[in-house]
N, C-alpha and C positions, 0 to 999 in steps of 0.2 A: 518431378514430384508432382505427382497425377492426384489431388486430393478430392478433386470430384465435387460432391454432395454432400460427403460422408461425416456425419455429422459427429463424430469420435475424433476426428483427426484437427488437432488443436497444436497453435505455436507462443513460447513465449521468447521477449526479448527482456533481456537485464541488462541496461543502460548503467553499468558500474561505474566506481568512480576509477578503474585500471584498466577497466578490462568491459567491452559490449561482446553479450554472448546470444547466439538465437540458438533454439532447440524446438524442429518439429517432430511431433509425436501423435503415434495412431492408438487408441484402444482396441486391441484387434484379441479377441477370446478372454476376456478378461485380463487381458494382460496388455501395458503400457508400452510400446518399441518407439525408438525415437525412429525418425525415417529420415534425420537431415540434419545438419549440427555445422555453427558456424560462431567461430571465436576473432576477434581481434583484439588486439592491444593498443589502444586510444588516451589511455590517461587523461581523462577529464579532467581530474582533481588539478593535476600538475597547469591546466592552463587557470585555477580560478585564481583572482589575485586575493591581499586581505581583504578587498572591499567589495567581494563576492560576484566581479566582473570578470565573465570569458575572454580570454583572450581569441581573437577574431583566425589565426591560424590551426589551433587546438579545436572550436568551435566545426572549422572547415572540415577535418581531419574526422571527426565525430559524425558528421551529415555526408560526407563521401563513404564513409566505412553502413550508414542507415542509409544508405541509397543502395547499396550491394545486398542490405538485407531483404528491404525492399524488392527486387526484383522477386525471389524466393517467396513473399508475402501476401503479395499483392492477388494472386490468385485463391485465396481464403477469404470467406466471409466475415464481417463484421461479428465479433462477439466470439468467434474461432480464435482469436489474435490478442495474448495482455502484451501491454508494454509497457514494462516499471521501470522507475527514475529512484535511483537512490539518494546518497548522503549528496554528494556534489551539487545535484540539482535541488537536493535539499536547501542548500547554501548557497544556489545562485539566484543573486540579485536581478531582477527584471528578466526573468526566465522564459517569459511568454513568445518574445520572438524566435527566440533557439527553438522553443517545443512548437511554435507553427511551422516551424523548417523540418523538424526532425517527423514532426506528423506526415506532413507532405513529402517526404521522403521514402517515408515504409507505408504511405497509404492504409495506416491505422491509429486511435488513439494513443496517446503517449500518459501515462497514471505517475504521478509522484506519491510513493508511498510512505509513511512515517517509520521510524527507525525499528518499533514493535513488530511492528507490519511486517517488515522485514525480518525479524529475528522470527517469527510465527512461520512466513514461507520456506525460512532455512532449516527450521527444524523438519518443517513437512517434506522435505526433498529430501534431505539426509535418512527421516524416518524410512521412506517409502522404500530405499535402497536395501535396509535393515531386515531380518527375521521379525516376525510379529509377535515379540516375546513382551514380557512384563517388565521389565528393566529397565530402572531409571538410567537416564544418558543426560550426558552434557553436552551441548554442541556449539563450541564454537566456529567466526566465520572471520578473519581478518581481509577487510575488504582494502579497496584504495584511499578510503577515507573515513571509513566507521569499522568497529568491530562490532559483531553479535555476541551473545551469550542465552543460549536457551537450555533450563532444564524442564526434561518431559518425560511421560510413559505413552508406550506405543504411537498414538499419531497426535496426541494431546500435550502443549507445552502447561507446565506450572509456573514457570518464572521464565521470564523473558526481557532482554536486555539489550541497549544499542548504545557505545559510547563513542564520543568523537576522539577515536585512534584509527590511523589505518598505515598500509605501509607506503603510500604514498607521501602523506601528509606529515607522515614521520621523518620519513627521509629526508625531505624538504627542509623540514624544520631542525634535525638534530644532526645531519648528514650534508649542509647544503654546500660545502664545500668540496666535496666529493671524495674528503677524505674517513678512514674508515681508523678512528681510533679508542679505546679505552674508555676514556676519559666522555665519549662524544654515545657509545652503548648504555655505560651505566646513566649517565643522563636520561638517555630515551629509556631504558627499561623504570628509572622511577619513575617516570612520567606517567608510564603505562599504569604500575601500582597503586598513582595519586588518583590516577580515573577507575579505576576498579574498589578504591577504597568504600566509595559507599554501597556498595552491592556486592562486597564480598561475605561479610558476615551472613547474609542472609543467603548467598550460594554457598556457603560450606553447610550452613544448618541443614539447609534441604538434604546435601549430599547425592552422589551418583554412585553407579555400578559402571558406569561406563563413559569414558573422554572420549570426545569424536571431533575432528576439524574437519571445515568445507571449503571448498576455493583452491584459484590455484595458490596464495603464499603458503598455505600449511602443505597441499599436494608438493610443493617445493621442495620444502625446509625437509619433507620425509624422503624424498627422492635424492637430495644432498647428503643428508646422514647416512644412507645405507648404501647409494653409489661409491662413499668414499670411507665404507669401511668403519665407520665410526661406531656402528650396534648393528649384531645380526637379528635381534627380536624385532618382532612388527609393533610400530608406530614407534613415535620418540620420546626422551625422557629429559630431564633439567639436565644432566650429566651430558649427554649428547649433544643437546643445544649448546651446551657454552663450550662445547669442545668445538663444534662449528663455527662458534662465534670467535675464540682463537684464529681457528686457521684460515678464516676473512679477515681477522687482524693483522695474521703475517701478510696477506697481500699488501693492507693499508690504503687502498684508493679504491672507489666504486669503478672509475675510468678503467676498463680494459681487466676485469673482474672476472675469473674463470674460476669453475670448481665441478667437478664433477654432479651432473644433474640437475647443474643451474643453466637452465636458456637465457640465450642472447637477453630477448626482451623481458625476461625476468631480474637477469641482473641489476638496473639501474635501484628498483627498490627492495632489493630483498632485504638490506639492510634494516630498514624500518622494519620491515615486517618481523623478519627475530627478533629485536629489540620487544618489541608487543607480546610477542608468543612466550619470551622469557618473564616478562611483566604479568600476565596471565596465568603462567607457572607458580608462579612465586605469590602473586595475592591470593589467587583462589587454592594453594597446594594440592596444583596438580601433578599426581604420580607419573602418568604415561599416556600420552595421546594417538589416537587411532586414525588416518586418513580416510575418509568419506568421497566417495565419488559424486554422491546427490550434494545439492547446492541449491542457490535460491530459484535458479531457472524451471529444475527438477518441482519444486516446490510451486511455483507458478502453473506448472503443465495439471500438475495433481487435484490443484484448488481449482481450475477452471473444468478438467471433466468430473468434477462432486459437482459444480455449478448444473450441469447437462442432467445428470442423475438425483437432481433437487436437494443434493446435499452442502447446499449455501450454507458455510460459515458465517456469513450475515446475516441470515434469519436467524441464527443460532444468537448472536451480537446483541438481535435488538429485542429478541424476547428474553436476554438477559438484563439489559439494560430497563425494562419493563419490571422486571421484577425488583429488580436492586432499587430503585426510584418510585418504588408503590403504585405506578401508574395504574388510574380504575382500570379496569381490564373490559369491565362491561360498556364504559364508555368508548373505549379505542377501539373495540369490537366494532359497536353503533358508526361509528364515525371512518371506519376502516371500510364496513361495508356499501355506504351511501359512495365513497370515493370512489369504488371500486363500478360501481353503477356510472358512474360521470363519466369516467375515464372511459368506457368500453363504448358510452355513448359520443365522446367528444375525440378518439383519441385517432380518429383519420382525417377530422374537419382540420383539427390541430396539430396536426403530426406530429403527434406526441407517439413516442418508440418502445422497446419493451422494457430498457434498462430507465427512461423514464416514469413509465405504471407503476417498475419496482421500488423506486426510489419513494414515487409519491405514497406508495400503501405503508412504505416503512415510516415515513412523517406523519401517515392516520395515524398509525400506534404511537408514535413520542409525541405527537404535538403537545400531551399538558406533563411531560418530564418535567419541565419548569416548578410547578406546584408543590415538585419535596422540596424547593427552597421557597418558596414565599408567594401568595397568589398575585400581590400588586407584579405587574410587567411579568408574570411568569411567562411569557412566550421569548423575552430577550432572555432569562435565566435559562429557558431549553436549549436557544441558541447558544449559548454559551457553555453549557454542560456538554453538547452534541462537538462541539467545533473543538473541546480540547480534553476531551475524554480518548483512549485507545480502542479504538474503534475495529477487534479482529476481522478484516474480512474487506475492510474499505480502504480505500484509496485517499489521498487527499481532498483533491475533487472531488470526489463522491459525498465525503465527511461534509465539506465545505456547502456543499446543496443541499444535502440532511439538514444540516444547521440553517440553512436559509429559511428553506421550508419550512420548518418551524416557526421560524421569526415572523416570517409574513401570514400566517393564520388568520392574525387577529389584528385589531387596532387600524393603524393607517396603513394605505399602500403606495409609498412614495416613491416616485422613479428614482431618486437614487440611489435606494435600497440597493437596486441592481446595477448599479453602475461601476462595481468593481468585478462583476463574475468573468470567469472565461469566455473571448471570444464566442460569439454564436449562439450562445446558450440564454442570456438576456429574456429572449422570449419566450422558449419553453416552460423557463422559470417561472416567469410571471402566468403563465397560463396554467402550471402545473399548483402554485399558491391559489390561483384562484378558485380551483375546482374544491383544494383545501379550503378556502376558505366559508368556500358553499356549503358542504359536508359538514363541519363545523357549526354553524350558523342553525341549521337545521336541526339538530342535535343539545342547540343549546339548551333546554329544560330539561335535560339528560334522561326523559322519562322515556321508558322500555319499549313504549309502543312504537311501531314503525310509522315514518314518516309516508303519507299517501300519495308520492311523486310518480305521478299515472306516466308522463312521459318527458324525454330530456331532449331534444334538438341543438344541434351545433353547427355553426357556420363559421366562414373565417372572420364573420365581425363579431359573433359573441354565443350567448346560449339563451335557449328559451327553454322553461321551467313551467309543467301543467301539472297541479295538484287536485287532489279529487274535490270536486264540489265543494262550497262553504267550508272547506278545511283552514283556508284561509281566514276568512270573514272569524272561526273562531280562533283563531291565531294572530291577535293584533300584534304581538311584538316579534312575532315572525314576518309577517308584513314590512313592517316600518323599519326591522335587521334588513332585509331584501331591499328595500329602497334605500337604506344608506350605504349598501353595499355596491348597489349599482351605479353611487355617486363615486365610489372608488374605483371600479371599474373602467368607468369612462375617462379618469385620466390616463388611462393606456388606451386609448379610442376602442375598448371593449363595449358591446353593450348585454344588459342583463336585463332581460324580461322574463315575466312571470305571470299568472291567473290562474 
């Protein structure tokens, strides 16, 4: 692989609960071409105990895999590789040690994404493998620890949900002794139907023209049905899935399970996946499901390429939140413009990167979102909204940092507020919060007139602001606010000077 400095060469790594996948793709003459691909069956979910602790042997198996992936990815620059972790990493207790080792092996940061963000990316990956028509689609993806359901049109999801059921977790729970019995299948299918019950009516009401299945479990079940001669028509139906279940029951055990179209590394978890699919057919009323080659990693690639073309879904998410929570657009724009000036002046001295600048820009847009609930402590309300809302396009760490910046934009800047952030991120977040606080402070009067900030000087020790002559004397409240802010900065060994 020779990516060179081609800005259109990107890679996606999917740290799934069952398998790890890596694809490297390049945009060429408007077409996205895969230039490299690796997959390893890691079964991360099988190493997670009920308390969320990861078995050291499974952790090492995962890291060995990532080290091999890293040999292919280290050539690509930061920002051209996106590594996403799904259900098992969401469930993992004290995951920081594993994530730090994973990032070292890959040479790139790892993002843990929320279930609905996973569903959105899966839909995007599937949609890009299909004709660009106007039909409504149901897309489902049975992973190792969760199953995603999305209804969408063209490239836009309408409904998206992620449920806690997967081929690894269901096999461990219902077929723990390795025996394939009708009772175990019935219990697993019933549990899948119970998981789907809260969303089933909404999905049925929305309806779809075509049902599609993504990723390994569904692709494997489709191969098994057709290579065993259970159905000649494309896709799978409830009838041929039940026939497949009966054929597996005749073998009676997971160990030594052999079936046409079933790979050896898929056999240990196929029973749980089949039960989830049967439960989904029953709960949602699916008549026939067609396999799709697109999946989460393809969705990540297209999402990443969209950012290069300034089609970043995160920007749309921010603007949607502004409208939904009736954020004062004029005030948000004023603060955003001043933040942009401050970042430009301080970025080099404070070692803030492009991602930091983008996150700070979004925080400026949304710093008053909490006013939709109440004025008192609205910075805390804003933090809560952003921490718990579904934010399409954002990973969980990105979302957490955005929420924290909104929390820190006013009132006390206590050091303990930064104690729980990711390793290496406390200092950048402090500096970003400092710039946001200055921008908010300077526009506290909400006046439409621009602030005559003539010069901004940044050093590693702090910031110096120079205003037009006489302006501070004419605005004594702003001077007083800046003096108080200087005290807050001093808690963190930062100097704020102005005149």
